[in-house]
N, C-alpha and C positions, 0 to 999 in steps of 0.2 A: 449538454445535459445539465439540468438544474438539480437542486437538492433532492427533490422527490424521486427523480429518475435514478440518481446515484444511489440513494438509499435502497430502492427496490433492486437495482442491479447488484449491489453488494450483498444484500440479504439473500437473494436467489443464488448468487455465486457461492455463498457459504451454506447453501441448502438449509436455510432457516425459515421457519414460519414467522409470521408477524408476532405471534405469542411467544415463541422462543426468544426472538430478539428483544422483545419487551422485557422478558424476565431477566435477561442478561444485564440490562441497564436500569432495571427497577421501575418500570412504568407499565401501564396497562396496554394490552395489545391494540386497543382502539386508538391509542396515541400514535402507534406506528402506522396504522391504517390512515389516520388523519394526516400524518406527515407525508405518506406516499400519495395521497389524493390532493395534496396542497391545501387542505382545510386548516391546518395549523403548522407552525414551525416550532422546532425544539428550542428550549432555552440554551444559553451558552453551555451550561454544565452538561446537558444531555447531548448537545452537539459534540462536545469534547469526549464524552463517554462513548459515543458512536464511533468517532474517529479513532479513539484508542482501541476499541474492540476490533475494528476492521484493519487497524494498523495503517491508516491513510491520514493525510493531512486534512485539517479543517477546510483549507482552500479547495482541496479536491472534493470534499463532501458538498461544499457550497457551489461547486461549478465554476469557481474563479480560475482554477487551473486544471489542466488535464494530467498533470504530473501528480501521482499519488504518493510519491516518496515523502517521508516525514523528516526531511533534513532540518536539523535544528531542534528536534524534539528528543534527542538522546538516542535515537535509533541508529544514527550514523555518526561517526566521529568526523571531525573536520577534514581529515585526509580523504575519506571516502566521498564526502560531498564535493571536494575539490576535483577528485578523479572523475566523478560523474559529470560535473560541469564541463571538464575538458573533453571527455568522451563524446558528449553531445555536440561539441563543436566540430568533430571529425566528419569527413565525407563518408558515404556508405562503404567505400573501399577501405578507408582507414579504420572504420569500425570492424570490418571483417578481419583486417590484419590484427587488431587488438585481440579480438576473440580467439583467433587462431593461436596467437602467442600465449594467451591465458590458458588455453587448452593444453598447449605444449608444456607450460610450467606445471600444470596440475598432473600431467602424465609423468614428468620428471620427479615430482614430489612423491607420487604413488610408487614409482620404481625405487626410489630411495628408501621408502618405508618397507617395501618388500625385501630389499637387500639387507636391511637391518634385522628383519624378522626371519630371514631365510636361512 
């Protein structure tokens, strides 16, 4: 997917009209239409505003990466970024094990909260 496809996808995913999205970043709706039809490209500042609004990386918006996580932009601390990198190295079975264990830990945490309030 290129920028125009990503922009349209994200806009529709968030159930926004071109006009609504344009209003959010302070441009005319025709600019969004031009971005989506590949007639124009956004300035760096508008690209950053779009990626900030959708909470995705600029690399994702530009189609450079299929990973939409904004690692390094303050949305994730280094620990979380490191965990994600390691998780992505796991086999599918390993990923299932991690998710199962995380669900178990969340269950234990909830039980502990209920015991404190109970």
